[in-house]
N, C-alpha and C positions, 0 to 999 in steps of 0.2 A: 227345802230340808234334805240332808243326805239320809239314805236310808239306814234304821237301825239294824245293827248285828243280833242275830237269833246267840250266836256262840263265838268265842274267843278262845283263839288255844294255841297250838303249833302243829306246824306239818314238818315231817322230819322223814330222811332218807338218808341210812347209814348215819354218818356223824354230822350231817347237813340239815338244820332246820332254820324255820323262820316264822315268827309270827304271822297267823292268817286267820280272817275273820268269816264267819259264815252267816250268807244273806238269801232270804225266801225267795225263790224263784218263780214259783207260782202263788196265786192269791185269787181267791174268790171274793173279796171285797168292793169291786166293782160290779158284781152281779145285783139284779133287782131284787131287793129284799122287802120283807112285810113284817109289820108288828101284827100280833092277835088283838082284837078290838073287840069290845063289847055293842053288838048292832044299835040297841037301844040309847045307850048313852053316849057312843062314840068315845068311853074312855077304855085305855088300854090295860089288857088283862095280863096279871100275873100268875105265873105257876105256883104251886105249892106243894109242900113235900106233906103225905098225907099216910098215914098207917094204914095198912091194905085192910086189916082186920077190925079195927076200931072208927075209922073214918076220920081220925081227930087227926089235927095239923101238930106235925113233929119240930120242934125246935131245933135250929142248925146244930146246936150245942151238943144234939142227944142222937146225932144221925153217925153212924160208924159203918164203916166196909166191912161186908162180912161173906165168908165163902160155904156156901151149903153143902155139908156133909153128907146129909139124908134129908130125907122130905122135912122141912119147916125146923131143921137142926143147924146151927149155923157156928162158925169160928170166926169171931170177931178180930179184926185187924186195926189197931190203933196207927193214926197216921206218924206217931215217932217209930212204930216198930216196922212200918213199910219204909220209912227216910233209912233206918239202920241197917236193912237187908238191900237197899241199892247199892251195886258196886261203885267205889269210890273212884271219880273222874281224875285224871292226870292231866287233863287238857292236852292232850297229845294224839294227834294224827300219824301213826307210823306206819310208813308204806313198805310194807314187808313180803307184799304180793304181788306181781304184773303179770297181765294176762292181757292176750290181743282185744283190740276194741270188737272184732268180728263173732270173740266168743263169749259176749256179755248174753246173757238169757234173758230177755225185757220182760220174761213173765216174774222174776225178783225186783224190780225196780218199782220203789215205794216212793218218795217225794223227791223231787228236787230243789237243788239249793246251790248257789253262787257262793264261790271260794276266791276269796281275794286278800291281799295281803294287808295285814292289819296297819301299817303306816308305811310312809314313804322310805325308811331305812332297811324294811326286809323286801322292798320290790324286787331287787337285783336277785337274790337268792330266789325269790318265788318264781322270777321268769327262768331261771335255768331249770327249775324242776319243770314247769309247765313245757318248755322247751324240749325236754330231754323226753316226756311222755308222749309229744308230738313227733318228734323225729323218730322215735321207734314204735308209734302207731299203737300206743299199749295203753290200757286203764291199771290204775292201782286199788287195791285193796287194803282199807284201814278200819281200825275199830276203836270207838272211844264212846264216853258215856253224852247223851245227848237228851233234854228232857227226862231226866231222871231213870233214864233205860241205856244199857247198853246196845249200841247199834252198829252195823257193819255198813262202813260206806263206801261207794263204787267211786274213785275219780277218776276224771278223764278231762284230756284237754280240751280248750276250745280256741276260738282266735283271740279271744280279750283275757281270760283267765282260767280257772277249772272250774267245771261242774261236778258238785259232789251229789250223788244220790243215795238216799237211804235204802238198804236192800230189805226185802222181806225174809223171814228166818225160813228154812226149809220146812219145818213143820206147819209154817202158815200158808204154804201155797199146796193146794190141793193136786194131787196126782193127774197128770192129763189121764192116763188110763180109767179114770174113773167116769170121765166124760167121752173117750173116743174107743174105748174097747169094745163096743158093742154096735160100730158102724162097718156097715157091708163093706168089701173090697171091690172095687168094680174095675174092668179092663177098658179106661178112656183111651182111645186111637181114633186113625182116621179121618174123615171129614170133621167130625166133633172137635176132637183136639186141636184141629188146624184153625176152625172158627173162634175157639175159645181165645188161641194165641194170638189171631187178627182182631180180636177185640180190646185185648190187652194192650197190644202195639199201637192201635191206633188212639189210644186213652194215655200213652205214657204222661208223663209229666215229671215235675220238682217238687220235694218236700217244701211248703210255703204257706205257714201257719195264718199269715195274713189274709188267706184265701178262705180261711175255716170259717163257715157261717153259724153263730149259735141262733138259729132259727126260734128258738123258744126265748131267750132274752128278748129278740127283736120285736116278738108277739105279744110279750108282757109289756114291754115300752109302749108300744102302740094302744095296747088295750088301756094302759094308765092316763096316756093323754087322751085318748077318745072320752074315757071317764070323765076326766077334769072338765073338758070342751063340750059336752052334752052330746057327744057324736054316738052313732050306733055301728058298731061292727059287723059287716057280714061276714057271716059265715061259709068261709069258702069251700065247694063242693071236693068231696073225695075223688081223687083221681080212679077214673074206671080201670081195671086191669084189662090189659088185652089178652085175648082170648088165644092159647095155643094149643095145638094137639099133640106136640110132644118135645121133648129137649131139644132135638137137633132144629124143630122149628122156631123154636124159642131164639137159639143161635142164630139161626139165619135172618131171622126178624132182626135181633140186636146187630148184627154186622151190617143192616142195610137192605137186608135181601140180595146182596152181591155175591154173597158165597166168596169172598176175598178182595173186590175192588175197593182201594181205599177212598173214603169219604171226606172231605175237608172238615177240620174240628171245627166246631162251634165256637164262635167268638164271645169270649167271657166278658162279662159286664162289671164295671167297678162297683163294689158298695160299700155303703158306709161302715167304718169300721164298727166292732160290736160296743168299745167304749164310749164311742162319740155317740151311739143311741142310748147309753147308759146314763152317759151326762146329761142328755136331753131328756130321759126320763126321770131323772131325781131333780133338775130344773123346775120342770113342768109340775112335777108333784108335790111340789113343797107348797102350793097355796091350798092340798087337799087338807092339810092340817088346821089351816084358819079356817076353811069353810067348813069344816067338822064343828 
């Protein structure tokens, strides 16, 4: 089944435009998920909206959004009022600002999406826009209404199409000085700096997401399988921290105690993909419902 677009509109550069579709690039649907269940009956438990003071259940038609102006006093906002206040979308992503790809502050990146031609007829114009961005090694900024909110998107080329990432607004990103202002400044030089650079050099690699291990998901999948099969999982002992007398000593141990001699990189073993493990967990977890 072809993926369903989250949004359809137009991408525009000057007088050039073409229909495009926006697709979710990252999803959590393959993660191990749980239901909340009554331990005694085995029945699922549903959440209810309850009045905080009376303890009485509140019907959906009596629930309204409220903004607290003072303690216990609220301004009510009706759904129609909120809808009317949302900016109207013209379904257009107008690329009016271009920035070098290296100038992108990743702190502001929110969610990634794939941007593709909406139909075969628009593929050539789309390819021209993508190639132009790629040749100039730039990304574009554009705004449109997504999911009832005006969003700024960073659009950059990839080998197959365009990647569009929603951006956080400036007020949503905490200033770095709030966190880093109290960090003491140190003069790092000599053997300590040489060892640190050596360790980095010996551990250089390439960005390969297939090598990322979601050990939490793998552990959950194994725990579920063990429960179904009636097995007990042995608790793994926590690794004992190595004792070091100083920062320099820690660096020397990390470098293999050679102080600069290269050590052969350990061979990486292939692991099952997280998605495969999740698939196994869902298949093996199915009998749990029957047994319950």
